[in-house]
C-alpha positions as CSV (number, residue, x, y, z in Angstrom):
1,V,207.6,160.9,95.8
2,Q,210.9,161.6,97.4
3,L,214.3,161.2,95.4
4,V,217.7,162.7,97.8
5,E,221.1,161.9,95.6
6,S,224.4,161.9,97.2
7,G,227.5,161.5,97.3
8,G,229.3,164.6,94.3
9,G,231.7,166.5,94.7
10,L,235.5,166.8,93.3
11,V,238.0,164.1,92.5
12,Q,240.9,163.5,90.4
13,P,240.9,162.2,86.8
14,G,241.2,158.5,87.3
15,G,239.5,158.7,90.7
16,S,236.0,157.1,92.3
17,L,232.8,158.5,93.6
18,R,230.0,156.0,94.5
19,L,226.5,158.3,94.6
20,S,223.8,157.3,96.8
21,C,220.0,157.8,96.2
22,A,217.7,157.5,98.8
23,A,213.8,156.9,97.6
24,S,211.0,158.0,99.3
25,G,207.3,158.2,98.5
26,F,206.0,155.2,96.5
27,T,207.2,151.5,96.8
28,F,210.5,151.1,95.1
29,S,211.0,147.4,94.4
30,S,209.0,147.8,92.6
31,Y,210.1,150.6,90.0
32,R,213.1,150.7,87.6
33,M,216.0,153.2,88.7
34,T,218.0,155.3,86.8
35,W,220.4,157.3,86.3
36,Y,220.8,160.2,84.2
37,R,223.5,163.7,84.4
38,Q,223.6,166.9,82.5
39,A,226.8,169.0,81.9
40,P,226.8,172.2,80.9
41,G,225.4,173.0,77.7
42,K,224.8,170.1,77.5
43,E,221.6,167.5,77.1
44,R,220.4,164.9,80.1
45,E,221.5,162.0,78.7
46,L,220.9,158.7,80.5
47,V,223.4,156.8,82.5
48,A,222.7,153.6,84.0
49,T,219.5,151.9,84.7
50,E,218.6,149.2,87.2
51,T,215.4,147.2,86.9
52,S,213.0,146.5,90.0
53,A,214.3,143.8,90.5
54,G,217.8,144.1,90.2
55,G,218.5,141.1,87.9
56,S,219.3,143.6,84.9
57,T,221.5,146.3,84.3
58,N,221.9,149.4,80.6
59,Y,224.4,151.0,81.2
60,A,225.3,154.1,78.1
61,D,228.3,153.5,75.7
62,F,230.2,156.2,77.3
63,V,230.8,154.3,81.2
64,K,230.5,151.1,80.3
65,G,233.0,149.1,81.8
66,R,234.2,152.2,84.1
67,F,230.3,152.6,85.9
68,T,228.0,150.5,88.0
69,V,224.6,150.6,89.0
70,S,223.0,149.0,91.2
71,R,220.6,149.3,94.3
72,D,219.4,148.0,97.9
73,N,215.7,147.8,98.0
74,A,215.8,146.7,102.2
75,R,217.5,150.5,102.2
76,N,214.9,151.5,99.1
77,T,218.3,153.2,97.9
78,V,220.2,153.4,94.3
79,Y,223.5,153.3,94.2
80,L,225.7,154.7,91.0
81,Q,229.6,153.7,91.5
82,M,232.1,155.3,89.6
83,N,236.0,154.2,89.0
84,S,237.9,155.6,86.5
85,L,236.3,159.4,86.4
86,Q,237.2,161.7,83.3
87,P,237.4,165.5,83.0
88,A,234.0,164.6,80.6
89,D,232.5,163.0,83.2
90,T,232.1,166.1,85.1
91,A,228.6,167.3,85.6
92,V,225.6,167.1,87.5
93,Y,224.2,164.3,88.2
94,Y,220.2,162.6,89.1
95,C,218.7,159.5,90.1
96,S,215.1,159.3,88.7
97,A,212.0,157.2,88.8
98,A,209.0,157.1,86.0
99,I,205.7,155.6,87.9
100,Y,203.3,155.5,86.4
101,T,202.9,158.2,83.8
102,R,205.7,160.4,85.2
103,R,209.0,160.5,86.3
104,Y,209.9,161.6,89.0
105,W,213.6,163.4,89.4
106,G,216.4,164.2,92.6
107,Q,217.6,167.5,92.4
108,G,221.4,166.6,91.8
109,T,224.5,166.6,92.3
110,Q,227.6,167.5,91.4
111,V,230.5,165.9,90.6
112,T,233.4,167.6,89.2
113,V,236.1,165.0,87.7
114,S,239.6,167.8,87.8
115,S,243.5,167.9,88.6
């Protein structure tokens, strides 16, 4: 199993970024994909989840209305569109998949929101 995030970077407050997570080594379309983030000195927290069929999403309250998770099963990729970014969104963002009894993680991509 391999998960590779990309798309992070430095953005000004109010700006947007789209993160991507390319998956391989498992049947991507069969599994729920989840985005987490971890800010310095804080615990990792769930950001958004997309079901395997792409028909249902769940978001943490702090991103509702600003972030959108989506997936392209043909490309084995899950996305996180982030709008109206704020300094509090600064963190390393990880995609994750729970397969059988194990949770897999990507290496993360840094998002920094600063003027």
